[in-house]
C-alpha positions, 0 to 999 in steps of 0.5 A: 660244713663238716668235712666226711672222712673218706676211708678205701675199702680197698684192702692193702697188700704187702709185697713178699717178695720178687716171685709175688711180685712176678705172679702180680705182673702175669696177673694184670697181663692176663686181665688186659687180654681178657679186657681186651677181648670183652671189648670185641676184639679179634684173638689175633689183635689182641696176641699183637699187641701182647707180643708187642708188649713182650718185645718192649717189655724183654728190653726193659727188663722190668715190669712196664708200669716202671717206665718213665719218659727217658726210658721212652725216649731210649727205646724209640729214639734208640732202639727202634730208631731204624725200623719201619714208623709203623712198627715204631707206632704200633708198639707205641700205640700198644704201649699207651693202650696198656698203660691207660689199662693200669690206670684205670684198672690197678692203679691204686693197686700198683702204688700200694704194693711199691709206691710209684704212680702209673704214668704213661711214658708216651706223650706228645713230645715223644710219641711215635707216629706213623702217616700212612696214606692208602696206596694208589690204585687206579684200575683200568678202564671199563673197556679194558676190564671189559675185554678181560672178562669178555676173553675170560668168558670165551676161555670157558668154552673150551677149558680143561678145568671147567668147574674151578675156572668158571668159580674164579670167573663168577668170584672176580666179577661179583667183585667188579660189580658190587665192590667185595673184599676176596675174603668177605667173597670167599666167607659167603655161604649160599644160604647168605644169598637172599633172593627174597630181600629188595629189588634184585637180591642181596647178599648178606656179608657176615665177615665184613672187614672191621676197623681197628681189630674190632671183629667182622662188620655184617652188612647187606649188599644189594645185587645191583650192577648185573650182580644178581645175573652173575650168580644165578647162572653161577648157581644154576650152571655151575655150582652143581659141579662142585656139590649136589646138595644145596640145602646143606648147611654151611654150604660155601658159595664158591667151593673148592675142589678139596673135600672135608672129611664128610665128603662135602665140599671145602670152601675156595682159598682167597690165594685160589681166587687171586691166582685165577685173577692173575691168570686171566689178566695175564691172558687176556689183558696183558698190559695189566699183567701182574696189576689187577688184584681183588682190591683193584677191582673193588676200587674200580667197582667203586669209580664205575657206580659214582660215575654211573650216578650213586653219591658218595654215601651210597657207595660208601654204604655198598663197600662197607667203609666205616669213613667218607673219606676212605670212599673218596680215596676209592673213587677214581674218575677223570677230573679235570678241574686243573686242565679246565681252569688253564683252558678257561683262564687262556681262553679270557686271556685271548678275549682280553686281547681280541678287545684290545686289538679291536679298539685299537682299530677301531 
């Protein structure tokens, strides 16, 4: 058996000086940005990664590929010692991804230029971790929320500005019925209401939240739970007070009172929808003032649909969650397993005591 001679076809480079090294470092970072963009990450996510890397680079004072575990220990163990756990974990995550990119794309080239072997300075011993648990958002009960919307609906009859209040009412009611996020609701167009799909009609949610910065995730949301009636009322009786062109491409489902440059209605902002819900809650459900948000309505929707018989997989699909465990955190039902076990245990003890007493008397 003979050994084959393997030849590296890539050309060898030699550094001329610090300026060439700085240019190479800039090119590497630009390539990292392009690689992340090709993976489908949002611009905001890429910019956040770059900003974190620049923070580390500014402290280190040298190209990041020169970092060693001792440097990472000093940065995360001393410089960021008092920083929030999420800050430390996010910078560690960005650094790890950047080093993965260096190892995959530039390991040989960096070795040829500098003599260094690229290796991530973070390992299982010094990698910061942030154990984050979603806040527990227990929504109002069904009678409480019905009281809120009933009072809000009655207020519409005599309010000074009917159209904006009716819009806020319809958007909040829709979120409580099918669990839309507030940004998903505000980004809907009239054309996204597809009455021809499904048994009740469906919403084409084009701006669903993507996990880990992967960009919008589209989904179809069936207009169940009375959501179809709310939208028919709003589109037929209210929408025309904002705009008169239902066929205009890109016409928003929930318009703003502000106008675009061409005179058409702009899209409502999420702040306006939040303020409308906060004001209505303070007026019609004061015991929950400051506590009911669009996201709490999303939790309410998940809980009520689960109690009404929808299984968790159906609720997961409706809400657009990637993981069933996320959906489980949204379902708040009156679980009484601990209380039931305690009552049953005490009942068995009482039965045994009664049996012993009856045996003694006999």
